[in-house]
N, C-alpha and C positions, 0 to 999 in steps of 0.2 A: 482642187475641189471646191465649188461655191455652196455657200450653203442651200441654195435649191435644189442640187443635188443629194443631199443628206435628209431632207424630209418625207414625210410621206404622201404621197400622191393627192392633190385636190381636184378638184373638177376642170380645172383647165388641163390637169394631166390627162385627163381621159380622152382616148380619140372617139370624135364623135363622127368620123368619115365611116358612112357605110360600107360595111367591107365588102368584097368582091366573092361571090361564094365559088368555092373550090369546087370539084367535078367530085360528088359522092354517090353513095348507095342514097337509095330511095329515100331514106329516111332514118333517123339516128339509131332506132333498134335492128333495123338490117344490118348497120355497119357493127353495130356490136356484135352481132349473131355472125359476120362474117371473121371479125376478128378475131372472136374465140375458135370459131373452127379453123382459123388457120392456125391460132395457136395449140389447138388440141394436136392436128397433124402433124405438129413438128413436136409433141410432147415427147418425154423419153423417160418421163416418173411415172409411178403409180399414182393414183386419184389422191391418196391422202397429201402427198409430198406435193403435186401439182396446186391444191388447193394451197398450203403451206408458203410454195415458191410466189405464186400469183400475189398473196398478201403481203409478203414480204415486197414485192416489184411495185406494190402501193406505196408501202413506208418508204421506197426508194424515190419514187415521185415527189411525196410529200418533201424530202429532204432536198431536192430540185428546185421546188420552190422558194424554200427558206433561202438556198444558196443565190438563187435568182433577186430575192428580195435584197439581200446584204450586199449583193452587188449593184443593184439598181441605186441603192442608197450609199455606196461606196465606204460602208462601215470597216471594210478590212483594208487597213493603212496600207498594207502590202500589194493588195491589188488596185484600190481605188475603185473607182466606176467603173465594174467591167460588165454589166447586165444591163438593159435597159426595161422599161415597165411593159413594153412588148415581150421581152424574156418572160416576164412573172407569167403574164398571160397565158403565155403560150403552156409554160409550166402548169399552171392552175388546168388547162385543158387537159393535160396528158394526166394529170390526177382523175378528174372526171372519168376521164375514158378506162383508165386502169380500173377504177372502181367499177363502174359497170360490167368490164368483162370479169371481175372477178365473181361481181354480183350471177352474171351469166354462167360461171363455174360450177357456182351453187347451186343452180334452180335453172330449169330452162324456161319458169314464168318469171323471167327476171323483169320483163315490163309490167306487167300485173304488180309484181311485187313492191316495184319502185313505185307506183302511181298511186298503189295504197297508202304506201307509207309518206309518199309526197302530201297524199290529202290529209293523214293525221299530223302530220308536222304543221302542215297550213293551217287548220282548223285550231291546233292546240297555241299555235304564236299569233294568229290572227286574230281568232275569236270567230264566232257567227257574222255572218253578212250582215253588214248594218241594214235595218228597215228604213223605207221612206220615212221622213219626218213627215206629220201632218202639214196641211196646209196651213199657215196662220189664220186664225179667226178675225173675221172684219169686225169692225166696231162701227156703228153707225152713230154719228153724234149729232 
């Protein structure tokens, strides 16, 4: 294992190539609704257990992100470098998808709820939009 294998990613490690889009539903929320419907069609539990199990699935996915980071940095001496940063990115996508499906499980208005929450977090974190600076005053000499 080299020193490079065990460090956190730098901007050089980020894949800057434009990804090839995969065939997908019309948009994110259509895909989330389709995944939610597919899961519900195969569900064998009552609603409270379904919510609990889907939240637990989210925890499982977060654990897979941790496992991929440990593998990408080679922190397990027994396994060495067993994952790539591409694996980490894929696992993070699984977390996002699972979280949105859980949100959809809790409310049919998942898109609206998420959009409102994102707006609150963005405003709280970034503050109000900056106003344009007044033009510099001209001094005649």
